[in-house]
N, C-alpha and C positions, 0 to 999 in steps of 0.2 A: 304557556310559558312565553311562547314567538308573541303574542297579540298583547302580551301585557308589557314585555321587553320594547318591542316594535311599535305600540301601539300610538304613542307619540311622534313617531315618524312618519308612521301612515298619515297622522294626522296633520302635521307639519307639511305633508308634501300634498295634500290635496288642498291645504290653503294656498300654499306657496303658489301652486299651480293657477288655481284660480285667481290668486291675482296677478299672476303672469298677463292672462287674458282679457281682464280689465285694463291692465297696465299698457301692454301694445299688440293685443292679438293673438292668434295663433301661432305668428311666428314667434310673438316672445314667447308662447308655451311651451315651443319645442327649442327653443335656446335654452332656458333655465332646464327643459328634462335633460336635454345634453349635459350642459353644465353640471348638473347633480350625479349623473352617471361616472363622469371625468373625476371629480371631485371623490367618491368613494372608491374607483380605481386606483388612484392615486395614492389613497389614503388607508388603505386596507392594511398595510405595515403598520400603520400609525395606530391601529385598532388593535392589533396584537402587542406588541408593545405597552400599549397603556395598560392591557387586561395584565398583563404581568406586575404591574406596578398597582392597579388598584384592587387588584385582590387582595393586598395586603391592610387595604384599608376596611373599617367598619362600613355597616349597611347606610349608615346617616351620610358617611362623608361619600359614599358612591351615589347616592343621590341628590347631592352639592353637586357632584361632577356632571349629573345628567340634567341639572336644572339651571343653577348660576353659572357653571362652567359652559352650557351649549350657550346662554347668554353672550358670554366673554368671548367664546368661539366665532358665533355668527355675528352679533354686531360688532365685537372689537376689532376680528382679524379680514372676516370679509367685508365690511363694511369702512369700519373707520379706519384701519390699518392703510387699504390704499389711499384714504384722504392724507393720511398722515405723511406717508413718504413723499406724495407729490405737495405738501404744505414743506415740509424740511427741506427738498431737493431744490425747490423753486422759489424756498426763503419767503413765503407765501403764509397768511395767516390762516388759522383752519375755517374759516367763513370763508374766505375767498378759492379757498380748494375745494369746498362744497359748491359754491357757485359755478367753479369750474366745471367738477366733473357733471355736473347736468348741462351746463348751458354750452360748455365748448368742449366737446368728449374728444375730439381729435387730441387737442393739443394735453388734454388729461393724459392721454393714453400714451403720448409721447414722452410725458415727464415722469411718468410710471418706468418707461422703458429706460430711460436717463439714468435713472434709479435702480436699475436691477443690477448693477456690479455689486454697489453695497449689503443690498437683499440677501445675495446669493453669498457674499461671504459669509454674512452673519449668520444665514441659516445654515450653509455647509460646513463651515467650524463647529457650531451645535452639535449638529448630528454626525458628523465626523468624530468627535470625542464621545458620543454615545456609544458610537462602533466601536472606535478603538478600545474604551474601559471594558467594553465587551469581550472583543477578541483576545485580550491580554489577562482577562480573569481566568484561574484556573477551578474548572469545573467538570463534575462527576460524570457528568452525559456530554458528549461530544457527537458534533454533528458528522462535518469534515474533518475527521480525526489527524490526515496528514496536513493540515494546516494549522487547527487549533492548538494540538500537542506543543508543536515547537514556541510556538504565539505565547502561549500559556506560561511557559518557562522562563521566555524573554519578559513576558510582564513581573515578573518578580523586582525587574529595576526600576526602582522609584520614579517618578515622573515620567514615563518613558514615553506613555501616550501624548501628552502635553506637550514633550520634544519633538514628538512628529508629528502632531498638527501643528507646530509653529514653522517646522521646517517646508511642511506642505503649504501654509500659508505663505510664505517667504515667497517658493516659487510660483505660487498663484499669481501673487503681485507681479513679481518680475514677468513672467513669462505670458499670463492670460489677462492682462490689464487691457483693457481695449484702447484703440489708437496709441498702441505703442510706437508706430512709424513716425509721429509729432514729439517731438522733445517736452513740449509743455501739457500735453495731453496725456502723455505716460506718465508725467511726475504726478497730476494730478490724479490718476486715477489709480497707480499704485499707492498714493497715501490713502486713498480713500478704501480700497482694499485692505490695506493693512488695518488701519484704525476699525472698520467694520467688523473683519475677523476677530482682532482682538478683543473687540466687546462681544462677538459670539463666544470665545472661549470663558471670557471671565464670568456673562452669564451663566454658562455651564457650571464653571466651577463652583460659584456662591449659591446657586440654586440647587445643584446636584450635592453641594457639601452639606447644606442645611437639611435638606429631607433624607440624606445619608446619617446624617449626626441624629437626628430626632428619630429616624427608624433604628438604629442600634439602640439607643436609649429606649426606644419602646421595647424591644426583644432583649431587652437584661430585666425593664421591670416586670414584662410576663413572666418570665424565671422567677421573681421573687413573690408574683402576686397574691399567694395564699399568706405568706408571713407578715406582707404587709399591710393586708387586710386585718388581720387577728390584732396587729399592732394597733391599727386605727381604733378599730373598735375598743381598746382597753385605754388609751389615750381620749377617745370621745370625736376624734377627727377621722373622716373616711378618706381616704386617698386610695382611689381605684386606678387603673390600668387604663381607664377611658380617657383620666384628664391629659395623662401621656399620649397616649393615642390620638387625641385631636389635636397637641400640637405636630405630633409626626403627621397626621394625617394634611393636616394644614400644608406642610412641606412639600408632603408628597402631590398635594393639590397644585399647589403653585408651581412646580416641577411639571406636572402633567401639562398643565396652561401651557408655559412656555414650550414645549417640546410638541405642542400641537399647534401651535403659531411658527414655531421653525419646520414642521410636515406642512404646513399649508402655503407658506412662499410659493411653493411649485404649481400649485393647485389655482393661486389669484393671480401670477404672472401668465399661465398658460389661459385662463380664462380669457384675456384681452385679445387672442388668438381667436375667439369666437366671437367676443361683442365688447366694446366701451360702453356700454350702459350700467352705472353702477347700480342701479335698481335690480337689473336682472342677474349683476353677478353676484349680489347678496343673496338674491333668493335661491338661486343654483345651488350655489356653494355653502348656503345655509341647510338647506334642504341634504345636500352631501353631507355637510359636518355630521348633522341628526343622526343620519344611520350610519356612523362611526361612530359616534358614541355609544348608541344602541347594539351594535355590534359587540362593542369595547365590554359593556355589561353582560351580553348573551355568553361570552366566551368566559368569563368571569364565574357567572352563576351554573354554567355547564361544565366547568370544570375541563376546557378543552385543553388550556395549555398543558395539564398533567396528563390527560390521555394521549396527548400527540406533543412527545415531547421535542421533538425538533423544530415546532413551529416558531418559538421564539426565537431560535438560531434562524431560519429565514427569514423572518423579519428582521434582525439586527444585519443580517448581510445586505438586506434590502436597504435597509439604513444607511450602510454605507455604499453602497452603488449611489442613492439617492444625492448623498456629500459629495460624491465624486462627479455626479452629473451636474450638482447647483454650480459647482467650482470652474468645470468646464464652460457653464455658460456665462461665466463673465464674461468671455470671448466670442465663442462658438453659440450659435444657434443649435440646439436641440430638440426637435421634435418632440410634443406632449405626448405622445403614444409612443413613444421608445421610454419615457419617462415612467409611464404607468406600466410597462408591460414588461420592463424590469422586475421590478417589485413585485409581482401577479407571477410571475414566473417561479421566481424562488421561494415563495412561499408555498405555491402551489408543490413547486420539488421538497421544500422541506416535509410537507404533512403526506406526500406519498412515502418518503423516505420512513415518516414517522410509522405510516400504517404497515408497510415493510418491517419493522422494529417490533410491532406489537404481535404480529403475525407469528414472527422468529421465537419471541418470548413463550407463548402460546403455546408454540409447538415444542419447545424444552422442556417448560411447563407438565406437558404431557409424558413426554420421554421418562421425566424424571420422578414420576407419580409411579408407585410399585404396580405391579401386572396384575393383581387381584382387585386393587382399587379401581384401575382403569378399567376393568372389567363387570364394573356394578353397573 
């Protein structure tokens, strides 16, 4: 099971490390290895959240996520994305940006750093909306009940998460925009943060809304599946839930890709603290992204999220922490060790709480059994 799920990740790791040695020797080898580990640690919460969405998709779309999706993740976000943000921020053409990445690495790194405010605002708002919608939703199983119970009641207020997100964005733009001590610089950065944050919010609402719509439609169709199949046979037309599932899965897949893009922001930016070689960045982050994909599939197939009820809660709290960190980094630098550790700690805590819950439920089950049955 492990080899089947992680086989491609192992293969990509071997190829990536060999490519690194050929490209830049053993120094490049260690840089790629470090980047891979960093990407996995920063994106573990991504895998848990992905698994919660992916388990709703059929085997075909799970395979699409692991094949075409990984191409988008590796080449799109880990290779093309850094070039695009440099091209946009520096008003360069794509070819010029690529030449800059290979020929003037220091200037390329500086341009990416200059674009950090807009990247952090976009990613921070997208991830913040995921966290707010989760925490305001009424759910049967609660992890930190003293927080989740009152917030789930507040969640009954329409558009509350959007209002809170916009308030946080305004505060971030006014007080966290860099160069606030110079009037011109503050105005420019404030506008950049606001526009980027609103773009992140709109992206979440559009993609999340579409995926939610088709997911609900899929559930409705599944409830009427047998009746529809019978009617289809009589009319000579076969309308199955697979067609509707395809539409729903497509938008869920799109949602997952945008989600992965938002999660990858901190990894791409953190990578510049280790190297400004775009090839090594793509290799290291790509290997890490592959393991995140495989881990997502593993969690789905093993049913880990069902067995450990609080794991998804921990991942969403980690998302909230990452969103907060991204917004803070608009002005202040936070070490990537802190960024990665917060998510790992929250997920580990939720896993430990889940294990305790399972033991408690098992103990209650034993007590509830009749004495004669327990003695068998």
